[in-house]
C-alpha positions as CSV (number, residue, x, y, z in Angstrom):
1,M,53.7,17.1,-21.4
2,I,52.0,17.8,-18.2
3,S,53.9,16.5,-15.2
4,S,52.4,14.2,-12.7
5,H,52.9,17.0,-10.1
6,T,50.7,19.4,-12.1
7,K,48.1,16.6,-12.7
8,M,47.8,16.0,-9.0
9,Q,47.3,19.7,-8.4
10,N,44.6,19.9,-11.0
11,W,42.8,17.0,-9.3
12,G,42.8,19.0,-6.1
13,L,45.2,16.6,-4.4
14,K,47.7,17.7,-1.8
15,V,51.3,17.7,-3.0
16,E,54.2,18.4,-0.8
17,N,57.0,20.9,-1.8
18,T,59.3,19.2,-4.3
19,D,62.1,21.8,-4.1
20,R,63.6,20.2,-1.0
21,V,67.0,18.5,-1.2
22,S,66.2,15.6,1.1
23,D,64.8,12.3,0.0
24,Q,61.0,12.0,-0.5
25,S,59.1,11.0,2.6
26,R,56.8,8.0,2.6
27,T,54.0,10.2,3.8
28,D,54.2,12.9,1.2
29,H,51.2,11.8,-0.8
30,Y,49.3,9.8,1.7
31,D,46.6,12.5,2.2
32,W,44.8,11.7,-1.1
33,K,45.4,8.0,-0.7
34,A,43.8,8.1,2.8
35,H,40.8,9.9,1.3
36,Y,40.1,7.2,-1.2
37,M,40.8,4.5,1.4
38,A,38.2,6.1,3.7
39,E,35.7,6.2,0.8
40,D,36.3,2.6,0.1
41,I,35.8,1.7,3.8
42,A,32.5,3.7,3.8
43,R,31.3,1.8,0.8
44,R,32.2,-1.5,2.4
45,A,30.4,-0.5,5.6
46,A,27.3,0.4,3.7
47,K,27.4,-2.9,1.8
48,M,27.9,-4.8,5.1
49,Q,24.8,-3.0,6.5
50,T,22.7,-4.0,3.5
51,N,23.9,-7.6,3.8
52,A,23.1,-7.6,7.5
53,L,19.5,-6.5,6.8
54,D,19.1,-9.3,4.3
55,I,20.2,-11.9,6.9
56,D,18.3,-10.6,10.0
57,V,15.5,-8.7,8.3
58,R,12.4,-7.1,9.7
59,L,9.8,-5.9,7.1
60,F,7.7,-2.8,7.5
61,N,5.5,-0.3,5.6
62,L,6.4,3.4,6.1
63,Y,3.7,6.1,6.4
64,T,5.0,9.7,5.9
65,R,3.1,12.7,7.2
66,M,1.7,14.9,4.4
67,V,2.8,18.5,4.6
68,N,1.2,19.8,1.3
69,G,-2.4,19.4,0.2
70,R,-5.9,20.6,0.9
71,R,-6.7,21.8,4.4
72,C,-9.2,19.4,5.9
73,S,-12.7,20.5,6.6
74,C,-12.5,19.4,10.2
75,F,-10.9,22.8,10.8
76,R,-14.3,24.5,10.3
77,G,-15.5,27.2,12.6
78,V,-13.4,28.6,15.4
79,S,-11.3,25.5,15.7
80,Q,-7.6,26.2,15.2
81,E,-6.6,22.6,15.3
82,P,-7.6,19.6,13.3
83,K,-9.9,17.0,14.9
84,G,-7.8,14.3,16.5
85,D,-9.9,11.4,15.3
86,C,-10.9,12.8,11.9
87,P,-11.4,9.9,9.5
88,I,-10.2,12.1,6.5
89,C,-6.9,13.7,7.8
90,F,-6.4,11.5,10.8
91,G,-5.7,14.5,13.0
92,Q,-2.9,15.9,10.7
93,G,-4.9,18.8,9.1
94,I,-4.1,17.8,5.5
95,V,-6.6,15.7,3.6
96,G,-5.3,12.2,3.6
97,G,-3.0,12.7,6.5
98,F,-0.3,10.2,5.6
99,E,1.1,8.8,2.4
100,K,2.3,5.2,2.3
101,F,5.8,4.7,0.8
102,G,5.5,3.3,-2.7
103,T,1.9,4.6,-3.3
104,R,0.0,7.8,-4.1
105,L,-3.2,8.8,-2.5
106,E,-6.4,10.5,-3.8
107,V,-9.3,11.5,-1.5
108,V,-12.7,12.7,-2.6
109,D,-14.3,14.7,0.2
110,P,-16.2,18.0,0.8
111,S,-12.9,20.0,0.6
112,R,-12.4,18.9,-3.0
113,L,-13.9,20.5,-6.1
114,C,-16.8,18.3,-7.1
115,A,-20.0,18.6,-9.2
116,C,-23.1,18.1,-7.0
117,V,-26.6,17.5,-8.2
118,N,-29.3,17.5,-5.5
119,V,-26.6,17.0,-3.0
120,F,-24.8,19.4,-0.6
121,P,-22.0,19.2,2.0
122,D,-23.8,19.6,5.3
123,V,-21.5,22.2,6.8
124,A,-24.2,23.4,9.3
125,N,-24.0,20.1,11.1
126,I,-22.0,20.2,14.3
127,N,-20.3,17.0,13.5
128,L,-16.9,17.4,11.9
129,P,-15.9,16.9,9.1
130,P,-19.1,17.6,7.1
131,M,-20.7,14.9,4.9
132,F,-22.6,15.0,1.6
133,R,-26.4,14.8,2.0
134,L,-29.4,14.9,-0.2
135,N,-31.4,18.1,-0.5
136,D,-34.5,18.1,1.7
137,D,-36.8,17.9,-1.4
138,S,-34.8,15.3,-3.3
139,L,-35.0,11.5,-3.5
140,S,-31.8,11.1,-5.4
141,G,-28.6,12.9,-6.3
142,F,-25.0,12.5,-7.0
143,V,-21.4,13.8,-6.6
144,I,-19.0,13.7,-9.6
145,C,-15.3,14.1,-9.3
146,D,-12.3,13.6,-11.7
147,V,-9.2,12.0,-10.3
148,D,-5.7,11.8,-11.8
149,I,-4.1,8.5,-11.4
150,G,-0.8,9.1,-13.3
151,Y,2.4,7.2,-12.5
152,N,0.4,4.1,-11.4
153,I,1.7,0.6,-12.1
154,G,-1.8,-0.9,-12.6
155,E,-2.4,-1.9,-9.0
156,V,-4.7,-0.6,-6.2
157,D,-3.2,-0.7,-2.7
158,Y,-6.4,0.3,-0.9
159,F,-9.9,1.5,-1.7
160,N,-13.0,2.4,0.3
161,C,-16.1,4.6,-0.1
162,Y,-17.1,5.8,3.4
163,S,-20.8,6.4,3.9
164,G,-23.2,6.8,6.9
165,L,-26.9,6.7,7.8
166,T,-27.8,4.1,5.2
167,S,-30.7,1.6,5.5
168,N,-32.9,-0.6,3.4
169,L,-34.6,2.5,2.3
170,S,-31.5,4.6,1.5
171,H,-28.4,3.9,-0.4
172,V,-24.9,5.2,-1.3
173,V,-23.3,3.6,-4.4
174,A,-20.0,4.5,-6.1
175,Y,-19.4,4.2,-9.9
176,V,-16.3,4.8,-12.0
177,K,-15.4,5.3,-15.7
178,P,-12.5,6.5,-17.8
179,Y,-12.4,10.3,-17.9
180,G,-14.1,11.9,-20.9
181,T,-16.2,8.9,-21.9
182,Q,-20.0,8.6,-22.1
183,D,-22.1,8.1,-19.0
184,T,-22.9,4.6,-20.2
185,S,-19.3,3.7,-19.4
186,Y,-19.9,3.9,-15.6
187,V,-19.5,0.6,-13.8
188,E,-20.4,0.1,-10.1
189,V,-17.5,-0.1,-7.8
190,K,-18.1,-3.1,-5.6
191,D,-14.4,-3.4,-4.6
192,Y,-11.0,-2.3,-5.8
193,K,-11.0,-4.6,-8.8
194,Q,-13.2,-2.4,-11.0
195,I,-10.7,0.5,-10.5
196,E,-7.7,-1.8,-11.0
197,T,-9.0,-2.9,-14.3
198,L,-8.8,0.8,-15.5
199,L,-5.4,1.2,-14.1
200,S,-4.0,-1.9,-15.7
201,A,-5.4,-0.7,-19.0
202,G,-3.2,2.4,-18.9
203,I,-5.9,4.9,-18.0
204,R,-4.4,8.0,-16.4
205,K,-7.5,9.8,-15.3
206,I,-10.9,8.5,-14.1
207,T,-14.2,9.9,-13.0
208,F,-16.1,8.9,-9.9
209,K,-19.8,9.2,-9.5
210,I,-21.2,8.7,-6.0
211,T,-25.0,8.4,-6.0
212,L,-27.3,9.0,-2.9
213,S,-30.9,7.8,-2.9
214,R,-33.9,7.1,-0.7
215,N,-37.3,5.6,-1.2
216,H,-39.3,8.6,0.0
217,L,-38.7,12.1,1.5
218,E,-39.6,11.0,5.1
219,V,-36.5,8.7,5.1
220,V,-33.4,10.3,6.6
221,S,-31.0,11.2,3.9
222,P,-28.0,8.9,3.4
223,C,-24.6,10.4,3.9
224,F,-21.4,10.2,1.9
225,S,-18.2,11.1,3.8
226,H,-15.3,10.5,1.5
227,L,-13.7,8.2,-1.0
228,Y,-10.2,6.9,-0.3
229,L,-8.1,5.6,-3.2
230,R,-4.5,4.6,-2.7
231,Y,-2.7,3.2,-5.8
232,R,0.8,1.8,-6.2
233,T,3.7,3.5,-7.9
234,R,6.1,0.7,-6.9
235,S,5.4,-3.0,-6.8
236,K,4.1,-4.3,-3.5
237,Q,7.5,-5.9,-2.7
238,E,9.4,-2.7,-3.6
239,G,7.2,-0.7,-1.2
240,I,8.2,-2.9,1.7
241,L,11.2,-1.5,3.6
242,K,13.8,-3.6,5.6
243,G,15.1,-2.9,9.0
244,D,17.1,-4.6,11.8
245,I,15.3,-4.5,15.1
246,P,17.3,-5.3,18.3
247,P,15.5,-7.0,21.2
248,V,12.5,-4.9,22.3
249,Q,12.9,-3.0,25.4
250,N,10.2,-1.6,27.7
251,S,10.6,1.9,28.9
252,S,8.5,4.0,31.2
253,L,7.1,7.1,29.4
254,F,4.6,9.8,30.5
255,D,1.0,9.1,29.5
256,P,-0.5,12.5,28.4
257,N,-4.0,11.2,28.9
258,G,-3.7,9.5,32.3
259,G,-1.0,11.9,33.6
260,S,0.9,9.0,35.2
261,Q,3.8,6.8,34.5
262,N,2.9,3.7,32.4
263,S,4.9,1.0,30.7
264,F,5.1,1.7,27.0
265,T,7.0,-0.4,24.5
266,S,9.7,1.3,22.4
267,L,12.2,0.0,20.0
268,S,15.3,0.8,17.9
269,I,15.4,0.0,14.2
270,V,18.3,0.3,11.9
271,V,17.4,0.9,8.2
272,D,19.3,1.1,4.9
273,P,19.3,4.7,3.5
274,A,19.8,3.5,0.0
275,V,16.0,2.9,-0.6
276,F,14.6,5.8,1.5
277,S,16.3,8.3,3.8
278,N,13.9,11.2,4.5
279,Y,12.5,9.8,7.7
280,T,11.0,12.4,10.2
281,T,9.5,12.3,13.6
282,D,6.1,12.9,12.1
283,D,6.1,9.5,10.4
284,F,5.1,6.0,11.6
285,F,5.6,2.5,10.3
286,Y,3.7,-0.8,10.4
287,E,5.7,-3.8,11.4
288,F,4.6,-7.0,9.7
289,E,5.9,-9.6,12.1
290,K,3.9,-8.3,15.1
291,E,1.2,-6.3,13.2
292,L,1.9,-3.2,15.2
293,K,2.2,0.5,14.4
294,W,5.2,2.5,15.7
295,K,5.6,6.2,15.8
296,I,9.1,7.6,15.1
297,F,10.4,10.0,17.8
298,E,14.1,10.1,16.9
299,V,16.1,9.9,13.7
300,E,19.9,9.5,13.8
301,K,21.8,9.5,10.5
302,K,25.3,8.1,10.5
303,R,27.8,9.2,7.9
304,Q,31.3,8.1,6.9
305,V,33.4,10.4,4.7
306,G,30.3,12.4,3.9
307,S,28.3,9.4,2.8
308,L,25.1,8.4,4.5
309,T,25.7,4.7,5.6
310,Q,23.0,4.0,8.2
311,I,19.9,5.5,9.8
312,A,18.9,4.5,13.3
313,L,15.3,5.1,14.3
314,Q,13.7,5.3,17.7
315,A,10.0,4.5,17.8
316,S,7.2,4.1,20.4
317,L,4.2,1.8,20.1
318,I,1.1,3.7,19.0
319,Q,-1.5,3.4,21.7
320,D,-5.3,2.8,21.3
321,Y,-6.1,6.4,22.4
322,E,-4.1,7.8,19.5
323,T,-7.1,7.3,17.3
324,G,-5.8,9.3,14.3
325,Y,-2.9,7.0,13.8
326,M,-5.0,3.9,14.6
327,K,-7.5,4.8,11.9
328,V,-5.0,5.1,9.0
329,P,-5.7,2.2,6.6
330,I,-2.8,-0.3,6.4
């Protein structure tokens, strides 16, 4: 039979020398008990934090900066930095710019592999990023692109087809169908509902067709910039994060544009790490109550006995001149 002494050693617990003659001290085995007591305190602290968020809760959506993906076409030419107000990457250099927590993002733009008929990406234009245009001798054309929509839960979070230079004599229209089906399956995308119908039917891959047309060659070609599709991988409610925001404090920060001291609003927000913990200073969040965007500039993670129990974020109010952040769809 294995002695309790040996069992405790096998468990990695500290055991005092039992060869002594004197009586056992009350503190001989308190090391391992203290460890479990500390773990229990940490669990209780985490539970209290969660309960506090449920009582005095602030709701927000988190937008995390993308670090992997296609390089945005606004880098074209000698530019070594992304365009700050780019409508495709929002100044981050990666197509899409930011991913909203609880969703996945797909963007159809000139940097993506697409099939083009009588249409070309106008890379010679000085405006960045380039747009799709009709060939000079064409009245109509189209762009076709396949998009994977795996892991969706049948709900679209946001959709838009961005075009420019359209008129009564020129048009840009988007169509969608299940991947691999006949062209007769295309339906016009008037809003997100046509796409959501495919998602809710369990479709995992779709094909977009964006048509460009004009009445005659003298009409300036319509332009197609990009198609932006964000679909949910969590329910809308599960994608909303909770935080505890103390009273807002005004602090004076340096304005990089004006070069002078101005009053900016900053805040502290305490969040529960159980749902999400990989916050960075490249991310921002949208606060529902005040309908404001806040950029995270400091992340402090608090641990007890090795367990992450709380995350404290410091954030500054995103200003109007930060056009990249302001353009990100909510």
